[in-house]
N, C-alpha and C positions, 0 to 999 in steps of 0.2 A: 626761622621756620624750621621745625623738625622734619625729619624724613617722613614721619607718619603723616603729618599735615600736608606735606608736599605731594605724597602719593594719593592722599584723599582728594586733593584739589585736581590732580590729573585725572583721576577716575571720574570725578563729577563732570569735568570738561569733555573728555573723550567718550565717556559712557553715555552721556546724553546725546552726543552726536551720532554715535554708532547705533544706539538703541532707539533712535527716533523713528517711528513708523507712520508719522503723520504724512498724508498724501498717497499712501499705498492703496487705500480704498478707492480713491478717484482713478488711479491708474488701472486697477482691476475692473472698475465699472466701465472704463473706456474700452478695455480689451474685450470684455464680455459683450459690450454694445456692438463693436465691430464684428465679432463672431456671429452675433444674432442677425446683423444686417446682411452678412454674407449668406447665412442660411436662408433668410427670407428671399434674398435675390435669387438664390438657386431654386427655391420652390416656385417663385414667379416665373423663372425662365422655363422650368419643366412644364408648368401649366400652360404657358403661352406656346411653347413648342408643340405640346400635345394638341392644343386647340387648332393650331395652324395645320398640323399633320392630318387631323381629323377632317378639317375643312377641305384640304387639298385632295384627300382620298374621296370625299363626297363629290367634289367637282369632277374628278377623274371618272368616277363611276357614272355620273350623268353624261359625260362626253362619250364614254364607252357604250352606254345604252343607246345614245343617239346615233353613234356610228353604225351599230347593228341595225337600227331601224332604217337609217339612210341606205344601207347596203341592200336590205330587203326591198325597199321601195325602188331603188335604182335598177336592181336586177329583174324584179318581177313585174315592174310597171313600165319603166322607161325603156329598158332594153327590149322587153317583150313587145311593146307597141312599136318600137323602132324597127325591129326586124320584120314586123308585119306591114311596114311601109309608111308609118306615120312619122312626119318630121318633128323635130323638137318644138318648133314654133307652132305647129298645129296641135300639140298636146296641151297647150294652155299653161297657165301659171299655177293651177291647183290652188285657187283662192289666194294668190300672192306668195305661196310658199316656194315655187319653182322659179329660178332665174337662169335663163339660158346664157351660156358663155361661148361655146363653140358654134361655128356656122353649121347650118343644116347639111350642106354637102359634105363637110368634113366628118360630121357625126355618122352620116350614112356610109361614108367610105370606111370608117372604123368598123362598122357593123358587118360590112360585106367583103372586106379585103384582109388577107392575111398579112400580118406585120406587127411592129411594135412602135412605140413612140421614139425609139432611138435610131431606126433606119430611115432611109430617104424616101421610101414609098408610102409611108404611113403619116397621117397628120400629126405633127409634133405639137400637140396641145397639152399643156399641163393641167387643164381643167375643162370639163365638159359642161357642168351645170352646178349650181349651188342650191341647196335645199335648206330653207329656214323652218325649223320646228318651233312652233309658237307654244309657249307655256304661260299659264296664268300668273299675274304679279303676286309676289315680288320675285318670282323665279325668272331668270334671264332666258331669252330665246337661245336656241342652239343652232349654229351654222354648220352645215354638212357639205363639204366639197367632194364631188364625185368625178371620176374620170376613168375611161377605158385605157388600159396600158398596152394591151396586146390582143390580137385576134388570131385564132387558128380555125381555118375553114374546114367544114365538114361536108356532109351530104344530106343534112337534115334541113327541114323548113319548107313551107309551102306559101311563103309570103309573096307580096308583089315585088319585093326586092330580089327575088329569085336566088335564095340561098343554096339551092340544090347544087352540089358539086359533082354529082355522078348520076347517071340515068339507069333505067331499067331496059334490058334487052330481051328479045325473044328469039330463041334459037330452035334448032330442030328438036331438042329435048324438052322444050317448054320455056316458060318465063324464068329469067335469072335476075334476081334482085341483088344489088351490091350490099356489102356489109355496112351496117349503120355506123357512122362516125358523127357525133354531134359537133356543132360549132362551139368553140371555147372562147370565152371572154374573160380576160384577167382585169379585174376592176380594183381601183384604189379609192378608199373612203377615209376622209379625215374630218372629225367633228370637234368643235370647240364652242366655248361660250361666246355669246355676242358681246359681252362686256369684259371678260377675263380670258385671255388666250394662253395663260400660263399652263393650265392643264388641258391637254387635248389627247384624243385617242385616234389612232390610225390603224386601219385594217386593210388587208389585201386578200382577195379571194378569187376563185375561178368559178364562173357561171357557165353551165353547160346548157345549150339550147338545142 
C-alpha cells in the first residue's frame, strides 16, 4: 500500500468520525425543550403568584372594611348603650350577630373605672364580644372581635351609671362649672373571615364619650 492510499484510508476513517453530525438535532431539540419548559414554568409561577396576591389583597380589604364597621358599631352602639346603663345581656343578640363573652359586671366596670387590661384593678379580659357580619353566599361571613383595652375617667355623662367625675358648685360669685373632660375608651378591633383566618385586619382607636 502506497503512502497516498494509506493517507486516503486514514482520512476516510477519521474524517467520517470527526465530521459525523448525526444526533445533534436530537440534542438541540432536547435543550430547546428544556428551555421552553423552564420558561413555561416561570410564566405559570408568575400567574399563580399574581392570582394568590390578588386574592390575598381582596380578603384583607374585606377584613379591613369589616373591622371599620365593627369599630363603629361597638363604639356608637355597644359603648353608647353601655354607659347609659344597659348591660350586654340586655342589649340582645342583634338577630344573632352579637355574642357576649365578658360578664355584665366586668363590662360595666370597664366602662366606669379608670384602668387598663394590664393592671390589677381592671378586668383582664382579652375579649368583650364577638360580632358576626353576615354576607350572602358564596361570600364568607366575617368575625369581628372587640374589646376595651383601657378607660380614662372624665366628668361627662348623665347615664344611670353615674359617669360624672366632678360636680358644679355655687359660690358667692355665681355658679362655677368644671372644665369638660370626656371619658376616653381605647378599643381593639380584629376582623377575620369565618373560613380563612390567614388575612385579618386589626385596628385600635380611642372613643371619646
